[in-house]
N, C-alpha and C positions, 0 to 999 in steps of 0.2 A: 172777320174784316170788313166785310161789305157793307154788313146791317149797320156798324158803327158809324159809316160815313152819310148812308143813304138815307137812315131812319131820320137822326137830327134833321138834314136838308129837307126831306119832304117836310116835316113839321114847320120849319123856319118859312120854308116857303108858302104852305097853308096857311099861316097866321099872317105871311105878308098879303097873302090875296085878301084874305078877310079884313085885316086894318086898312087896305087900299079902299077897299067897298064902303067900310065902316066913315072913312073919311071924307069920301067923295058926297054923302049923302049928310054927313055934318057939314060942308061946306055950304050946300042949299039949303039946308034946313034951320041951323041954329051957328051961325058963324061967331057966335061970340066966345065959345069953349074952345077955338082951336090952336091957344098955346098949349095945353094939355094934349091934344093929339098929335101937334108936330115935336114936343119935348119925347113922345111916346115912339114916333116915328124917327125921331134921331137915336134913338135908344136900339131901336130896331135896326137900322141901319148900321149902328154900331155891332151889332151883335153879327149881322152877316159881314161886317170887317173880318172877327175874329175867326168866324167859321171858316172862311175862306184862306187865312194867313198863319193861324195856328198849326193846322196839319201840317203845313210844310215846315215852320220853323221846329215842330218837333220832329219830323223825318229829319231834319238838316241836323238838329241837335246830336240825335242818338247816330247816324251816320260820322260825327265827330268823335263822338265816346267811343265806337268802334273801334275808328282809327289809332286811337291812342294806346289802346291793348296792345 
């Protein structure tokens, strides 16, 4: 159970750091392609949101199903 939460979280953190560095470089070097990078950042933010809220939702759902039995 520990690895199912930690490994995806560390991978998401790693990709976020890599994205942030690449985004900063592109701001100064070539600012004409920022729309695509902002869209990727938006998707990365949605992934973070799902990563933080879906496990809580699933735990709450399992508890509700358990109480009905």
